[in-house]
N, CA, C and O atoms as CSV, one atom per row, in Angstrom:
chain,resi,resn,atom,element,x,y,z
A,1,UNK,N,N,-7.946,-19.484,9.751
A,1,UNK,CA,C,-8.945,-18.529,9.230
A,1,UNK,C,C,-9.364,-17.563,10.338
A,1,UNK,O,O,-9.494,-16.360,10.111
A,2,UNK,N,N,-9.572,-18.100,11.527
A,2,UNK,CA,C,-10.032,-17.243,12.622
A,2,UNK,C,C,-8.942,-16.229,12.975
A,2,UNK,O,O,-9.227,-15.059,13.228
A,3,UNK,N,N,-7.689,-16.697,12.987
A,3,UNK,CA,C,-6.590,-15.783,13.325
A,3,UNK,C,C,-6.535,-14.654,12.306
A,3,UNK,O,O,-6.341,-13.492,12.664
A,4,UNK,N,N,-6.708,-15.004,11.027
A,4,UNK,CA,C,-6.671,-13.982,9.969
A,4,UNK,C,C,-7.782,-12.960,10.188
A,4,UNK,O,O,-7.566,-11.754,10.065
A,5,UNK,N,N,-8.966,-13.458,10.511
A,5,UNK,CA,C,-10.107,-12.559,10.742
A,5,UNK,C,C,-9.796,-11.657,11.927
A,5,UNK,O,O,-10.178,-10.487,11.952
A,6,UNK,N,N,-9.099,-12.215,12.903
A,6,UNK,CA,C,-8.758,-11.426,14.092
A,6,UNK,C,C,-7.853,-10.271,13.691
A,6,UNK,O,O,-8.084,-9.128,14.084
A,7,UNK,N,N,-6.823,-10.570,12.907
A,7,UNK,CA,C,-5.896,-9.524,12.479
A,7,UNK,C,C,-6.625,-8.494,11.621
A,7,UNK,O,O,-6.405,-7.291,11.755
A,8,UNK,N,N,-7.485,-8.977,10.746
A,8,UNK,CA,C,-8.233,-8.064,9.883
A,8,UNK,C,C,-9.113,-7.152,10.725
A,8,UNK,O,O,-9.258,-5.966,10.427
A,9,UNK,N,N,-9.694,-7.707,11.767
A,9,UNK,CA,C,-10.556,-6.908,12.642
A,9,UNK,C,C,-9.753,-5.809,13.311
A,9,UNK,O,O,-10.209,-4.670,13.412
A,10,UNK,N,N,-8.562,-6.149,13.765
A,10,UNK,CA,C,-7.720,-5.141,14.423
A,10,UNK,C,C,-7.368,-4.044,13.431
A,10,UNK,O,O,-7.384,-2.860,13.768
A,11,UNK,N,N,-7.051,-4.445,12.207
A,11,UNK,CA,C,-6.701,-3.455,11.191
A,11,UNK,C,C,-7.910,-2.577,10.897
A,11,UNK,O,O,-7.777,-1.369,10.703
A,12,UNK,N,N,-9.084,-3.186,10.864
A,12,UNK,CA,C,-10.313,-2.427,10.604
A,12,UNK,C,C,-10.504,-1.369,11.670
A,12,UNK,O,O,-10.847,-0.227,11.366
A,13,UNK,N,N,-10.283,-1.745,12.915
A,13,UNK,CA,C,-10.450,-0.800,14.025
A,13,UNK,C,C,-9.440,0.326,13.890
A,13,UNK,O,O,-9.783,1.498,14.045
A,14,UNK,N,N,-8.199,-0.027,13.602
A,14,UNK,CA,C,-7.147,0.987,13.464
A,14,UNK,C,C,-7.487,1.915,12.303
A,14,UNK,O,O,-7.339,3.133,12.412
A,15,UNK,N,N,-7.937,1.342,11.202
A,15,UNK,CA,C,-8.272,2.158,10.021
A,15,UNK,C,C,-9.443,3.074,10.344
A,15,UNK,O,O,-9.488,4.222,9.904
A,16,UNK,N,N,-10.382,2.558,11.113
A,16,UNK,CA,C,-11.545,3.378,11.480
A,16,UNK,C,C,-11.083,4.565,12.313
A,16,UNK,O,O,-11.543,5.688,12.108
A,17,UNK,N,N,-10.180,4.319,13.245
A,17,UNK,CA,C,-9.677,5.404,14.095
A,17,UNK,C,C,-8.932,6.420,13.235
A,17,UNK,O,O,-9.117,7.627,13.392
A,18,UNK,N,N,-8.090,5.930,12.327
A,18,UNK,CA,C,-7.330,6.835,11.458
A,18,UNK,C,C,-8.288,7.600,10.550
A,18,UNK,O,O,-8.167,8.815,10.390
A,19,UNK,N,N,-9.236,6.886,9.959
A,19,UNK,CA,C,-10.215,7.536,9.072
A,19,UNK,C,C,-10.974,8.610,9.824
A,19,UNK,O,O,-11.250,9.679,9.280
A,20,UNK,N,N,-11.312,8.332,11.073
A,20,UNK,CA,C,-12.061,9.304,11.868
A,20,UNK,C,C,-11.223,10.546,12.110
A,20,UNK,O,O,-11.735,11.664,12.059
A,21,UNK,N,N,-9.947,10.357,12.371
A,21,UNK,CA,C,-9.067,11.503,12.636
A,21,UNK,C,C,-8.857,12.299,11.355
A,21,UNK,O,O,-8.959,13.526,11.364
A,22,UNK,N,N,-8.564,11.613,10.258
A,22,UNK,CA,C,-8.313,12.307,8.997
A,22,UNK,C,C,-9.623,12.859,8.432
A,22,UNK,O,O,-9.631,13.899,7.774
A,23,UNK,N,N,-10.716,12.169,8.689
A,23,UNK,CA,C,-12.017,12.621,8.189
A,23,UNK,C,C,-12.381,13.959,8.809
A,23,UNK,O,O,-12.944,14.834,8.151
A,24,UNK,N,N,-12.051,14.103,10.084
A,24,UNK,CA,C,-12.374,15.352,10.773
A,24,UNK,C,C,-11.207,16.300,10.638
A,24,UNK,O,O,-11.260,17.420,11.145
């Protein structure tokens, strides 16, 4: 479960960076 949360967290960060770039 913790490993899954870790991967999800990384994806969240990546998505946030992408969203920020596409958002602007």
